[in-house]
C-alpha positions in Angstrom: 26.8 -16.1 -19.8 24.4 -12.8 -19.8 21.5 -12.9 -17.6 18.6 -10.6 -17.6 17.6 -8.5 -14.7 14.1 -7.8 -14.7 11.4 -5.8 -12.7 10.1 -8.4 -10.4 6.5 -9.5 -10.1 6.0 -9.9 -6.1 2.4 -10.1 -5.9 -0.5 -11.6 -8.0 -1.8 -7.7 -8.3 1.5 -6.1 -9.0 1.6 -4.7 -12.8 4.6 -2.4 -12.4 7.2 -0.9 -9.8 9.5 2.0 -9.4 13.1 1.7 -9.6 14.5 3.7 -6.7 18.1 2.9 -6.7 20.9 0.5 -7.8 22.8 -0.8 -4.8 25.7 -1.8 -7.2 27.5 0.1 -10.0 28.4 -1.2 -13.4 31.3 -3.4 -13.2 31.0 -4.4 -9.7 30.8 -8.1 -8.7 27.9 -9.6 -6.8 27.1 -12.8 -4.9 23.9 -14.6 -5.2 21.5 -13.4 -2.3 23.2 -9.9 -2.2 20.9 -7.0 -2.6 21.2 -5.5 -6.1 18.4 -2.9 -6.4 15.6 -1.2 -4.6 12.0 -1.1 -6.0 8.9 0.5 -4.6 5.5 -1.3 -5.2 2.2 -1.1 -3.3 3.5 1.9 -1.3 6.4 0.0 0.1 10.3 -0.4 -0.6 12.2 -3.6 -0.8 15.4 -4.9 -1.9 15.8 -7.2 -4.9 18.7 -9.9 -4.5 20.8 -11.2 -7.2 19.8 -14.8 -8.2 23.3 -15.7 -9.2 27.0 -14.7 -8.7 28.5 -12.5 -11.4 29.1 -8.8 -12.6 26.7 -6.0 -13.1 27.5 -5.8 -16.7 25.1 -3.2 -17.8 22.4 -0.9 -16.2 19.6 -0.3 -18.8 17.1 1.7 -16.8 18.2 4.5 -14.2 16.1 5.1 -11.1 13.3 7.6 -11.9 9.7 8.8 -11.6 8.2 6.6 -14.3 6.8 3.1 -13.4 8.4 0.2 -15.0 6.3 -3.0 -16.1 7.0 -6.1 -14.3 9.2 -8.5 -16.4 10.8 -5.7 -18.5 14.7 -6.0 -18.5 16.3 -3.4 -16.5 20.0 -4.7 -16.8 22.3 -7.5 -17.4 24.4 -9.8 -15.1 27.3 -11.6 -16.7 30.0 -14.1 -15.7 32.6 -11.5 -16.6 32.8 -7.8 -18.0 34.1 -8.9 -21.2 31.1 -10.8 -22.4 29.1 -9.3 -25.2 25.6 -8.0 -24.6 22.8 -9.0 -26.9 23.4 -7.0 -30.1 19.8 -5.3 -30.4 20.4 -3.7 -26.7 24.3 -3.1 -26.4 25.1 0.7 -26.0 21.9 1.6 -27.6 21.3 5.3 -27.9 18.2 6.3 -26.0 15.9 9.4 -25.9 17.0 12.3 -23.8 15.9 11.4 -20.0 13.7 13.8 -18.6 11.2 13.9 -15.9 7.5 14.3 -16.6 7.3 17.7 -15.0 10.3 18.9 -16.7 8.9 17.7 -20.0 5.8 19.4 -19.4 7.4 22.9 -18.5 9.7 22.6 -21.4 6.7 22.4 -23.8 4.9 25.2 -22.2 7.9 27.3 -22.8 8.8 26.2 -26.1 12.4 25.2 -25.0 14.5 22.9 -27.1 15.5 19.8 -24.9 18.6 19.1 -27.0 20.2 22.2 -25.9 20.0 21.1 -22.1 22.4 19.3 -20.2 20.4 17.5 -17.2 21.6 17.7 -13.8 19.9 14.5 -12.7 21.2 10.9 -12.4 22.3 9.8 -15.9 22.0 13.2 -17.4 18.3 13.3 -16.7 16.7 16.7 -17.2 14.6 17.9 -14.1 12.6 20.7 -13.2 15.1 23.2 -12.1 17.1 22.6 -15.4 14.1 24.2 -17.1 13.6 26.9 -14.5 16.9 28.1 -14.9 16.8 29.2 -18.5 13.3 30.5 -17.8 14.1 32.5 -14.5 13.3 35.7 -16.4 9.7 34.8 -17.0 6.8 35.6 -14.9 6.9 34.3 -11.3 3.8 31.9 -10.8 1.4 32.2 -8.1 1.9 28.6 -6.8 4.4 26.2 -6.2 4.8 23.0 -8.6 5.9 19.7 -7.0 5.7 16.5 -8.7 3.8 13.2 -7.2 6.2 11.1 -5.3 6.4 7.6 -6.2 4.4 6.8 -3.2 1.6 9.2 -4.2 1.5 8.1 -7.7 1.1 4.4 -6.5 -1.8 5.3 -4.2 -3.5 7.4 -7.0 -3.4 4.6 -9.5 -4.8 2.2 -7.0 -7.3 4.2 -5.5 -8.3 5.5 -8.9 -8.6 2.1 -10.3 -10.5 1.0 -7.3 -13.3 3.7 -7.5 -13.5 3.3 -11.5 -13.7 -0.6 -11.6 -15.5 -1.5 -8.3 -19.1 -0.6 -7.7 -18.8 0.5 -4.1 -21.6 0.8 -1.4 -21.7 1.6 2.2 -23.3 0.6 5.5 -23.0 2.3 8.7 -23.7 0.8 12.3 -23.3 2.3 15.8 -21.6 -0.1 18.1 -21.5 0.4 22.1 -18.2 -0.1 23.2 -18.8 0.3 27.2 -18.0 -3.5 27.7 -14.9 -3.5 25.4 -13.8 -0.6 27.1 -14.2 -2.2 30.5 -12.3 -5.2 29.4 -9.6 -3.3 27.9 -8.6 -1.6 31.2 -8.3 -4.9 32.7 -6.5 -6.7 29.8 -4.1 -3.5 28.8 -5.1 -4.0 25.0 -5.9 -1.3 22.7 -9.3 -1.0 20.9 -7.8 -1.9 17.8 -6.9 -5.3 19.1 -10.3 -6.0 20.0 -11.6 -4.9 16.5 -9.2 -7.0 14.7 -9.9 -10.1 16.7 -13.7 -9.2 16.0 -13.2 -8.8 12.2 -11.2 -11.9 12.1 -13.9 -14.0 13.8 -16.7 -12.4 11.8 -15.1 -13.1 8.5 -14.5 -16.9 9.4 -18.8 -16.9 9.2 -19.0 -14.6 6.2 -16.5 -16.2 3.8 -17.6 -14.0 0.9 -16.1 -11.0 2.7 -12.8 -12.7 2.9 -12.4 -12.9 -0.9 -11.0 -11.1 -3.9 -12.1 -10.7 -7.6 -9.1 -11.1 -9.9 -9.6 -11.2 -13.7 -13.2 -11.8 -13.4 -12.6 -14.7 -11.2 -13.7 -15.0 -7.3 -11.0 -16.2 -5.0 -12.3 -17.2 -1.6 -9.4 -17.4 0.7 -9.0 -20.1 3.1 -6.7 -17.9 5.4 -8.0 -14.8 7.2 -5.3 -12.1 6.9 -6.5 -8.7 8.3 -4.8 -5.6 7.1 -4.6 -2.4 9.3 -4.0 0.7 7.5 -1.4 2.8 9.2 0.2 6.3 8.7 3.9 5.9 8.1 6.7 8.5 6.7 6.1 7.1 3.3 2.4 7.6 3.6 -0.4 5.2 3.9 0.5 1.5 4.3 -1.4 -1.5 5.1 0.8 -4.2 7.2 -1.0 -7.5 7.6 -1.9 -9.9 10.5 -2.2 -13.4 9.4 -4.8 -15.7 10.9 -6.5 -13.3 12.7 -9.3 -15.4 14.0 -7.1 -17.9 15.3 -4.7 -15.6 17.2 -5.2 -14.5 20.9 -5.9 -11.0 21.9 -2.4 -11.0 23.4 -0.8 -12.3 20.1 -2.6 -9.8 18.0 -1.6 -7.0 20.6 2.0 -7.9 20.4 2.2 -8.3 16.5 0.2 -5.3 15.9 2.5 -3.3 18.1 5.7 -4.9 16.2 4.1 -3.9 12.8 3.3 -0.2 14.1 7.1 0.1 15.4 8.2 -1.0 12.1 6.1 1.5 10.3 7.2 4.3 12.5 10.9 3.3 11.7 10.5 2.6 7.9 11.2 -1.0 8.4 8.2 -2.7 7.1 9.3 -5.7 4.8 7.2 -7.0 1.7 6.4 -9.9 3.8 4.5 -7.5 6.4 2.5 -6.2 3.8 1.7 -9.1 1.6 -1.4 -11.5 1.7 -4.2 -9.1 3.2 -7.7 -10.5 2.6 -9.7 -7.6 4.3 -8.6 -4.1 5.4 -9.5 -2.0 8.6 -9.0 1.7 8.6 -9.1 3.6 11.9 -9.5 7.3 11.8 -10.9 7.5 15.3 -7.6 7.9 16.9 -7.4 11.3 14.7 -10.7 12.5 16.0 -12.8 11.6 13.0 -16.4 10.6 13.8 -17.3 8.8 10.7 -16.0 8.2 7.2 -16.3 5.9 4.1 -13.1 4.2 2.8 -12.1 3.3 -0.6 -11.7 -0.7 -1.0 -8.1 -1.8 -1.4 -8.3 -4.0 -4.7 -8.7 -6.7 -5.1 -10.3 -7.1 -1.6 -14.0 -6.8 -1.6 -14.5 -4.7 1.5 -13.0 -2.5 4.0 -14.2 -1.3 7.2 -13.7 2.2 8.5 -13.9 3.1 12.2 -14.6 6.3 13.9 -13.8 7.9 17.2 -15.5 6.5 20.3 -17.5 9.0 22.0 -19.8 9.3 25.0 -23.2 9.9 23.7 -26.5 10.1 25.5 -28.6 7.1 24.4 -32.4 6.3 25.4 -32.3 3.0 27.2 -35.4 1.4 28.9 -37.1 5.0 29.1 -34.3 7.1 30.4 -31.2 8.7 29.3 -28.0 7.1 29.9 -24.4 7.7 28.4 -22.6 5.1 26.5 -19.5 4.8 24.6 -20.4 4.7 20.9 -18.2 4.0 17.8 -19.6 4.5 14.2 -18.3 1.7 11.8 -19.0 1.8 7.9 -18.4 -1.2 5.7 -17.6 -0.4 2.1 -18.5 -3.3 0.0 -18.0 -4.6 -3.7 -21.6 -4.8 -5.0 -20.2 -7.2 -7.6 -20.1 -10.0 -5.1 -21.5 -8.6 -1.8 -25.1 -8.1 -1.6 -26.5 -5.5 0.7 -28.4 -8.0 3.0 -24.9 -10.0 3.2 -23.0 -6.9 4.0 -25.4 -5.8 6.6 -25.3 -9.1 8.5 -21.6 -9.2 8.6 -21.6 -5.6 10.1 -24.0 -7.0 12.5 -22.0 -9.8 13.4 -18.9 -7.4 14.3 -21.2 -5.3 16.4 -22.4 -8.4 18.6 -18.8 -9.5 18.9 -17.6 -6.1 20.3 -20.6 -5.7 22.5 -19.9 -9.0 23.9 -16.2 -8.9 23.8 -15.7 -11.9 26.4 -16.5 -13.9 23.2 -13.0 -12.5 21.8 -11.0 -14.3 24.6 -12.4 -17.8 23.8 
């Protein structure tokens, strides 16, 4: 029996993915549960396993730079290689495969694509194939590089966020002296305290722990805090589940494990799935203050700046305190300004009284 291989939908907001590579060749046998192909979505790679035993009868779509809609058929499994494919799709001649950049260059130069033999996978025409036949042309003053699949995913998600979500921003200054003292005693990072504080604050402000999907508000029962981290693939957001229930020790251990996975390109789809609110900390890079773009379909994101020693007036005299600026980006469709301000104030209270975070 012929079985369709489709681009899977691995998240409620996933609409398309990038096919990175096939892990089997046409004609190869495969067992149920074995990795069959690799896909990228939401800035991470994952292997998709075969659902049944069989043979990779036909590959319909080769790896490339174009996104593939979820549920689109990309190949076929069969019980044996003699099984006939659906008539409408067997050995169907397709248009010349070409990268978007090569297509644009060919159009600019008026090049007939039927005269070019592509050097890419499956005969795909790449940028260099076009440049080879235009090497006599005037040298450009810039280098052209196509967007990688990761950057395309980021661009699409962030553009959609700014286009569809009415952002507003609230900034507050938080005294971190007490947290700094406790940090020394307990050997945690500032980020551990912040994750715990955000988790506890979300428990009291359920609308911040929500999403808007298809004009529907979903208020989540679980509080899963995502932490934006820089990896070799770009910006990823691994998730600490049930952040409000976990101890600082548990949060510290889990955060460290996720950080190590990100550094070694080993984050799994499960590590990145299910976030309900996101923290972005650029203070570690020396940034004083910034505003972040909401990670849809969430309704808020907290941007954290550098903790600095600042002279502060207190009881008629100047004292030096450790100050951190925190900026909340909120979705005005659901979060009113006063609600967002109260949520931000609660985070401040918790971080200025960090003993509450050990309870």
